[in-house]
Backbone as JSON, one array per atom type, in Angstrom:
{
  "sequence": "MIRAATPADAAQIAAIWNYAIRETTITFNPDEKSTAEVAALTAQACLVWEKGGRIMGFARYFQFRGGAGYRFTCEHTIMLHPDAQGQGGGRQLQLALCAHAKDAGMHTMFAGCSGDNPGAVPFHAALGFEKVATLRQVGFKFDKWIDLILMQKHL",
  "N": [[0.66, -1.2, -0.2], [0.49, 2.11, -1.08], [1.35, 5.25, 0.61], [0.61, 8.32, 2.63], [3.09, 9.52, 4.49], [3.59, 9.35, 8.29], [4.47, 10.97, 11.48], [4.71, 8.6, 13.13], [5.91, 6.85, 11.35], [8.6, 7.08, 11.17], [11.11, 6.25, 12.26], [11.11, 3.96, 10.87], [11.65, 4.84, 8.52], [14.02, 6.06, 8.96], [15.66, 4.19, 9.66], [15.73, 2.8, 6.79], [16.69, 5.32, 5.19], [19.35, 5.79, 6.95], [20.72, 2.93, 6.96], [21.31, 3.45, 3.44], [22.88, 5.44, 3.82], [25.28, 4.93, 5.69], [25.92, 2.69, 4.36], [26.17, 2.12, 1.46], [26.88, 4.57, -1.92], [24.47, 5.49, -3.01], [23.7, 8.03, -1.98], [25.15, 10.64, -1.28], [25.34, 11.99, 1.23], [27.13, 12.0, 4.2], [26.04, 11.98, 6.97], [24.3, 10.29, 9.53], [20.41, 10.58, 9.93], [18.05, 11.45, 12.05], [15.84, 9.93, 13.93], [13.83, 12.33, 14.77], [14.25, 14.15, 13.07], [13.83, 13.1, 10.39], [11.02, 12.68, 11.16], [9.98, 15.47, 11.19], [10.32, 15.86, 8.67], [8.24, 14.43, 7.7], [5.73, 15.55, 7.66], [5.75, 17.21, 5.07], [5.61, 16.55, 1.45], [5.67, 13.46, 1.59], [6.12, 10.29, 0.71], [5.3, 6.62, 1.6], [5.44, 3.19, 1.56], [4.03, 0.6, 2.15], [3.93, -2.55, 3.67], [2.5, -5.27, 4.98], [2.64, -4.46, 7.0], [4.73, -3.05, 7.67], [7.1, -0.77, 6.91], [8.7, -0.25, 3.47], [9.99, 1.48, 1.99], [10.28, 4.72, 0.94], [9.35, 7.94, -0.54], [10.45, 11.19, -1.21], [9.49, 14.76, -1.9], [11.16, 17.89, -3.02], [11.38, 21.36, -3.48], [13.73, 22.22, -6.04], [15.65, 24.19, -6.56], [16.43, 27.23, -4.5], [14.56, 29.89, -4.18], [11.54, 31.9, -5.74], [11.73, 31.24, -8.55], [12.02, 28.86, -9.4], [9.81, 27.22, -8.07], [7.98, 26.07, -9.15], [9.62, 23.36, -10.06], [11.02, 20.54, -8.7], [12.89, 18.09, -6.96], [13.32, 14.67, -6.4], [13.82, 12.15, -3.49], [14.01, 9.05, -3.54], [13.62, 6.04, -1.69], [14.72, 2.31, -1.18], [13.89, -0.82, 1.31], [16.55, -2.89, 1.81], [15.72, -5.31, 1.54], [13.56, -4.82, -0.2], [13.89, -4.74, -2.94], [13.01, -4.94, -6.49], [10.42, -5.72, -6.29], [8.22, -4.07, -6.75], [7.25, -2.08, -5.92], [8.36, 0.14, -5.69], [8.37, 1.26, -8.05], [5.56, 1.77, -7.99], [5.48, 3.63, -6.07], [6.9, 5.7, -6.55], [5.56, 6.19, -9.15], [3.31, 7.26, -7.56], [4.4, 9.39, -6.3], [4.83, 11.5, -8.33], [2.5, 12.23, -9.41], [1.37, 13.0, -6.95], [3.28, 15.37, -7.05], [2.38, 16.57, -9.52], [-0.21, 17.07, -8.72], [-0.11, 19.29, -6.68], [1.08, 21.08, -7.61], [3.7, 20.99, -9.47], [5.82, 21.56, -11.8], [7.77, 19.94, -13.38], [9.69, 17.35, -12.3], [12.93, 16.22, -11.0], [15.18, 13.83, -10.96], [18.09, 13.1, -8.85], [20.56, 11.26, -9.7], [22.88, 8.51, -8.08], [26.14, 7.79, -10.09], [26.98, 5.31, -8.99], [25.1, 3.77, -8.62], [23.82, 1.39, -10.42], [21.38, 0.74, -11.42], [19.79, 2.76, -11.25], [19.29, 4.78, -13.09], [18.17, 3.16, -15.44], [15.56, 2.66, -13.85], [14.35, 5.3, -13.54], [14.29, 5.89, -16.52], [12.32, 4.23, -17.7], [10.19, 5.0, -16.27], [9.8, 7.56, -17.53], [11.35, 9.36, -17.2], [14.12, 11.72, -18.26], [17.19, 11.35, -19.41], [19.08, 14.16, -18.39], [21.62, 15.56, -17.92], [25.26, 14.63, -16.93], [27.29, 15.32, -13.98], [30.63, 15.79, -13.52], [32.3, 13.79, -11.13], [31.19, 15.07, -8.94], [30.31, 14.27, -6.25], [31.43, 12.9, -3.36], [32.6, 10.09, -1.6], [33.37, 7.65, 0.54], [36.19, 7.82, 0.27], [36.25, 8.36, -2.63], [35.77, 9.53, -5.47], [32.46, 10.62, -7.57], [29.92, 10.52, -9.92], [27.33, 12.28, -10.56], [24.02, 11.83, -12.21], [21.77, 13.66, -13.92], [18.24, 13.69, -14.22], [15.16, 14.08, -16.06], [11.79, 14.93, -15.54], [8.51, 15.94, -17.02], [5.6, 16.73, -15.44]],
  "CA": [[-0.07, 0.09, -0.14], [1.42, 3.45, -0.78], [0.15, 5.85, 1.6], [1.04, 9.26, 3.02], [3.87, 8.94, 5.56], [2.87, 10.02, 9.52], [5.29, 10.66, 12.04], [5.08, 7.37, 13.53], [6.8, 6.27, 10.37], [9.69, 7.81, 10.92], [11.88, 5.11, 12.78], [11.33, 2.91, 10.08], [12.04, 5.61, 7.45], [15.14, 6.44, 9.2], [16.4, 2.67, 9.3], [16.42, 2.68, 5.69], [17.82, 6.18, 4.87], [20.58, 5.36, 7.55], [21.46, 2.06, 6.09], [22.19, 3.73, 2.81], [24.15, 6.68, 4.0], [26.35, 4.36, 5.96], [26.36, 1.3, 3.35], [25.84, 2.47, 0.1], [26.75, 5.62, -2.22], [23.35, 5.81, -3.68], [23.13, 8.86, -1.29], [26.52, 11.19, -1.07], [25.65, 12.6, 2.37], [27.52, 11.16, 5.27], [25.66, 12.3, 8.16], [22.38, 9.7, 9.52], [19.2, 11.27, 9.88], [17.77, 11.14, 13.41], [13.95, 9.72, 13.74], [13.46, 13.54, 15.32], [14.61, 14.85, 11.78], [12.47, 12.46, 9.72], [9.45, 12.91, 11.76], [9.89, 16.28, 11.04], [10.28, 15.53, 7.11], [6.68, 13.53, 7.05], [4.99, 17.09, 7.49], [6.17, 18.02, 3.61], [5.59, 15.83, 0.88], [6.29, 12.35, 1.54], [5.05, 8.82, 0.76], [5.72, 5.44, 2.2], [5.2, 1.96, 0.86], [3.77, -0.3, 3.56], [3.59, -3.9, 3.35], [2.43, -6.16, 6.11], [2.65, -3.48, 8.6], [6.37, -2.57, 7.6], [7.59, 0.52, 5.55], [9.36, -1.03, 2.43], [10.34, 2.38, 1.16], [9.79, 5.83, 1.35], [10.1, 8.88, -1.47], [9.45, 12.71, -0.79], [9.9, 15.72, -2.88], [11.03, 19.59, -2.48], [11.93, 22.31, -4.12], [14.66, 21.89, -6.84], [16.3, 25.1, -5.6], [15.54, 28.29, -3.63], [14.06, 31.14, -5.08], [10.33, 32.0, -6.48], [11.53, 30.91, -10.01], [12.04, 27.58, -9.01], [8.74, 27.24, -7.36], [7.41, 24.96, -10.02], [10.51, 22.28, -10.0], [11.14, 19.67, -7.47], [13.74, 16.85, -7.11], [13.16, 14.09, -5.1], [14.51, 11.02, -3.15], [13.37, 7.44, -3.39], [14.95, 4.88, -0.87], [13.91, 1.22, -0.31], [14.79, -1.22, 2.09], [17.19, -3.6, 0.7], [14.94, -6.55, 1.25], [12.41, -4.51, -1.17], [14.24, -4.67, -4.48], [12.46, -5.74, -6.96], [9.0, -5.98, -5.99], [7.23, -3.51, -7.88], [6.58, -1.21, -4.76], [9.5, 1.08, -6.05], [7.6, 1.74, -9.56], [4.11, 2.45, -7.43], [5.88, 4.76, -4.54], [7.71, 6.81, -7.54], [4.34, 6.95, -9.81], [2.54, 8.02, -6.85], [4.86, 10.71, -5.92], [5.15, 12.01, -9.62], [0.79, 12.06, -9.49], [1.25, 13.66, -6.03], [4.05, 16.78, -7.4], [1.61, 17.23, -10.45], [-1.64, 17.88, -8.18], [0.45, 19.73, -6.08], [1.28, 22.24, -9.01], [4.72, 20.69, -9.89], [5.75, 21.13, -13.52], [9.09, 18.99, -13.72], [10.84, 16.7, -11.19], [14.3, 15.7, -11.23], [15.99, 12.5, -9.92], [19.77, 12.98, -9.24], [21.32, 9.32, -9.59], [24.38, 8.34, -8.61], [26.84, 7.04, -10.89], [27.46, 4.42, -8.38], [23.84, 3.37, -8.95], [23.36, 1.12, -12.08], [19.64, 0.79, -11.37], [18.62, 4.26, -10.95], [18.83, 5.31, -14.52], [16.93, 2.5, -15.92], [14.9, 2.77, -13.27], [13.91, 6.25, -13.83], [13.58, 6.0, -17.62], [11.31, 3.35, -17.29], [9.03, 5.29, -15.59], [9.6, 8.59, -18.32], [12.35, 10.62, -17.09], [15.3, 11.35, -19.39], [18.66, 11.8, -18.66], [19.93, 15.41, -18.97], [22.9, 15.74, -17.63], [25.97, 14.38, -15.88], [27.79, 16.58, -13.52], [31.41, 14.37, -13.29], [32.98, 14.22, -9.64], [30.69, 16.08, -7.43], [29.79, 13.68, -5.07], [32.64, 12.35, -2.68], [32.11, 9.59, -0.44], [34.12, 6.39, 1.09], [37.41, 8.32, -0.42], [36.31, 8.3, -4.47], [34.45, 10.57, -6.69], [30.89, 9.9, -8.07], [29.23, 11.4, -10.94], [26.02, 12.5, -10.66], [23.28, 11.93, -13.19], [20.33, 14.51, -13.69], [16.94, 12.92, -15.13], [13.98, 15.0, -15.86], [10.31, 14.41, -15.92], [7.93, 16.87, -17.37], [4.73, 16.06, -15.25]],
  "C": [[1.03, 1.18, -0.07], [0.22, 4.37, -0.05], [0.95, 7.31, 2.04], [1.74, 8.98, 4.38], [3.46, 10.11, 6.8], [4.42, 10.14, 10.44], [5.7, 9.33, 12.67], [5.93, 6.27, 12.78], [8.35, 6.55, 10.62], [10.9, 7.08, 11.66], [12.3, 4.54, 11.62], [12.03, 3.17, 8.59], [13.6, 5.99, 7.77], [16.08, 5.06, 9.13], [16.85, 2.98, 8.06], [17.06, 3.49, 5.01], [19.19, 5.89, 5.64], [21.42, 4.15, 6.94], [21.88, 2.51, 4.19], [23.1, 4.74, 2.75], [25.08, 5.87, 4.94], [26.66, 3.49, 5.3], [26.72, 1.46, 1.65], [26.65, 4.17, -0.26], [25.59, 6.19, -3.31], [22.96, 7.65, -3.13], [24.73, 9.41, -1.01], [26.56, 11.94, 0.56], [26.19, 11.29, 3.39], [27.22, 10.9, 6.79], [24.29, 11.4, 7.94], [21.47, 10.5, 9.88], [18.64, 10.38, 11.38], [15.94, 10.81, 13.06], [13.23, 10.79, 14.15], [13.35, 14.0, 13.68], [13.71, 14.56, 11.0], [11.26, 12.38, 10.17], [8.9, 14.05, 11.17], [9.56, 16.72, 8.95], [9.0, 14.97, 6.86], [5.67, 14.38, 6.99], [5.05, 17.18, 6.07], [5.67, 16.43, 3.02], [6.37, 14.39, 0.79], [5.7, 11.32, 1.63], [5.67, 7.41, 1.35], [5.04, 4.11, 1.29], [5.22, 1.33, 2.2], [3.39, -1.66, 2.88], [3.49, -4.95, 4.22], [2.91, -5.5, 7.72], [4.14, -2.65, 8.1], [6.71, -1.61, 6.53], [8.77, -0.12, 4.79], [10.37, -0.14, 1.83], [9.71, 3.68, 1.29], [10.04, 6.87, -0.21], [9.67, 9.99, -1.13], [10.1, 13.56, -2.38], [9.94, 17.09, -2.17], [11.73, 20.62, -3.57], [13.23, 22.01, -4.98], [15.94, 22.47, -6.46], [15.81, 26.0, -5.24], [15.19, 29.13, -4.78], [12.26, 30.81, -5.58], [10.55, 31.04, -7.93], [11.31, 29.79, -10.16], [10.67, 26.66, -8.04], [7.68, 25.58, -8.12], [8.4, 23.72, -10.13], [10.67, 21.76, -8.54], [12.06, 18.85, -8.1], [13.03, 16.09, -5.9], [13.99, 12.61, -4.88], [13.43, 9.58, -2.87], [14.06, 6.39, -2.7], [13.94, 3.32, -0.64], [14.55, 0.08, 0.35], [15.42, -2.41, 1.22], [16.51, -4.75, 0.54], [13.67, -6.54, -0.05], [12.58, -4.52, -2.54], [13.58, -5.32, -5.5], [10.99, -6.3, -7.34], [7.72, -5.36, -6.47], [6.96, -2.82, -6.86], [7.48, 0.26, -5.34], [8.47, 1.88, -7.34], [6.14, 2.33, -8.92], [4.61, 3.46, -6.59], [6.28, 5.86, -5.83], [6.07, 7.27, -8.5], [3.79, 7.58, -8.96], [3.04, 9.35, -6.69], [5.01, 11.84, -6.97], [3.48, 12.54, -9.84], [0.98, 13.18, -7.85], [1.6, 15.09, -6.15], [2.82, 17.67, -8.66], [0.22, 17.77, -9.58], [-1.17, 18.98, -7.11], [0.74, 21.24, -6.68], [2.71, 22.43, -9.4], [4.81, 20.94, -11.33], [6.81, 20.04, -13.77], [9.55, 18.89, -12.6], [11.84, 16.24, -11.65], [14.48, 14.69, -10.23], [17.48, 13.05, -10.14], [20.18, 11.77, -8.83], [22.53, 9.58, -9.3], [24.6, 7.76, -9.52], [27.24, 5.83, -10.65], [26.04, 3.16, -8.6], [23.48, 2.59, -9.81], [22.1, 1.12, -12.03], [19.01, 2.05, -11.54], [18.66, 4.52, -12.27], [17.66, 4.8, -15.33], [15.62, 2.51, -15.17], [13.49, 4.15, -13.52], [13.3, 6.66, -15.48], [12.71, 5.39, -17.83], [10.06, 4.14, -16.99], [8.95, 7.46, -16.42], [10.57, 9.64, -18.19], [13.58, 10.24, -17.74], [16.34, 12.24, -19.09], [18.75, 13.45, -19.34], [21.16, 15.99, -18.87], [24.25, 14.77, -16.56], [26.81, 15.33, -15.6], [29.04, 15.44, -12.92], [31.81, 14.5, -12.11], [32.84, 15.04, -9.07], [30.45, 15.45, -6.36], [31.17, 12.76, -4.65], [32.25, 11.55, -1.57], [32.81, 8.03, -0.48], [35.37, 6.95, 0.2], [37.49, 8.09, -2.01], [35.14, 9.67, -4.58], [33.63, 9.96, -7.1], [30.4, 10.95, -8.64], [28.0, 11.26, -10.19], [25.32, 12.73, -11.74], [21.87, 12.41, -13.15], [19.58, 13.79, -15.03], [16.08, 14.04, -14.53], [12.98, 14.36, -16.12], [9.34, 15.58, -15.9], [6.13, 16.05, -16.61], [3.41, 16.42, -15.79]]
}
């Protein structure tokens, strides 16, 4: 089931996010998220994929850059529990997030895909995102430089 996230989901969302922060380069952020920080984010545009009472993934969007000129452009984050890969819930979550953003008046959504995440580009391409840029060696994590691939979808 895809639904809006609530503060009660924060611990499970933080566990998924913090695993990605600690163990992967799908996010370049080295700082783990607190449950309180994640709870505050659930008040914004944040959806979860719940299966059997367990949060299997989450997705959220936020303004792409600061300033009123970007108010119709957003970027998103989507992360799944490692056990949830390949079950179709990520696709449902992403589609629901795009619909939510469109209903909220967003015109275009960006995905910032780590060059170290080989599944991210085909996943987003299958959902209508197009590759618009590769920013070479802009991320740094685990003592290596990582490309960021920007993909865009007009909603």
